[in-house]
N, C-alpha and C positions, 0 to 999 in steps of 0.2 A: 402694669398692663391691665386694662379693664376687661370685663367679661366678654364684651363684643370682640375685642381684639384677640383674646384667647380662642374664641369660637372660630373666628376667621382664620387664624393661624392653623388651628387644628384641622379645619376643613381643607385648606390649601395643602397641608402636609398629607392628608389622607388621599386627596385627588392626585397629587404628584406621585405618591408611592404606587397607587393602583394603576394609573394610566401609563406611566413610563418605567415603572420598576425602579425608581430612584428613592433613596432616603433623603431626608432633609439635608443631610451632610453632603449631598451631591455625589455619593458613591455610585459608580456605574453598577448595573446589575451583573451578577456573575453569569458568564457564558456557560452553556452546557459543556460538560467535559468532552473533549475530542475523542473519537474512537481511534485508538492507536492501530497502526498497521504493523502487525507483528512481523518479525524477520521471516518466520516460516511462511506467512501468507505471501510476502513479497517473493520468496524463493519459489514457492509453488507457481506463482504467476510467471516468474522467469522461465520455469520449465515449460509451462503451457504455451506461452507466447513464442518462445524459441522453437518449440516443436512445430507450431503452426507456420513459423517462418521457414523452417527447413522443408516442410511439406509443400509450401507454396513456391519454393525456390525454382523448381522446374529447370534444373541445370545451371542456374546462376550461382556459381561457386561463392562469390562474395556474399550474397544474401544467405546462402546455406551455411557458410562458415560463421556469419554473424549470429544466425539463429542457434547454431550449435554451441557457440561460445556462451550465449545467454543461458542455454540449457545447462551447460557445465557449471556456470556460476551458481545457478539455482540448486543444482545437485549438490555442489560442494557445501552450500549454506545449509541444506537439509541434512547433510551427513556429518557435520562438525558443529556441535555434537549431534549424534545420531538422533533423528526424529522418526516418528512412525511412518513418514512419507519417504524416507531415505531409499529403501529398496526399490520402490516403484520408480523413483526419480532415476536411480541407477539403470534400471531396465529400459526406461524410455530413452535415456541419453545414449546408452549402448546401441540401441536400435537406430537412433538418428545418426550416430557416428558411422555405422555400417552403411547407411543410406547415402550419406554425404561422400564417404570414401569410394562409393561405386561410380561417382561421376566427377569427383574433384581430387586434386592433389591434397595431401594432408594440410589441415587448417592451422595446425600449431597449437591446439588446446591440449587439455589433459584427458 
C-alpha cells in the first residue's frame, strides 16, 4: 500500500469512527446502559396508582377492587423482604381496604 492509500484509509477510518461511532471492523457503538426499574420502584408505583384508582372509584366496586388489588400487590412486594417503605404501604392499603369495604362487598384480596 503506498503512502497515499495509507493516508486515505486512515482519514476514512477517522471520519467513520467520529461521525457514526463505528470502528473499521463495523462494530456497532455501545448503547448507554438502561436504567433498571427496581422491584421496589414498581411496587411503590403499584401502591400509588392503586390508591388513586380507589380514590377515583366513587362507588364503582369493580374499579375500587382493581385499585385495591394493585395496592395489595405493591404492599406485598415492599414487605417481602421488608423494605423501608413497607410500613407506609401497609398503612395506605389498610386505609384503602376500609374505604372500599364501606361501599363494596369484599373484593377477595389479602
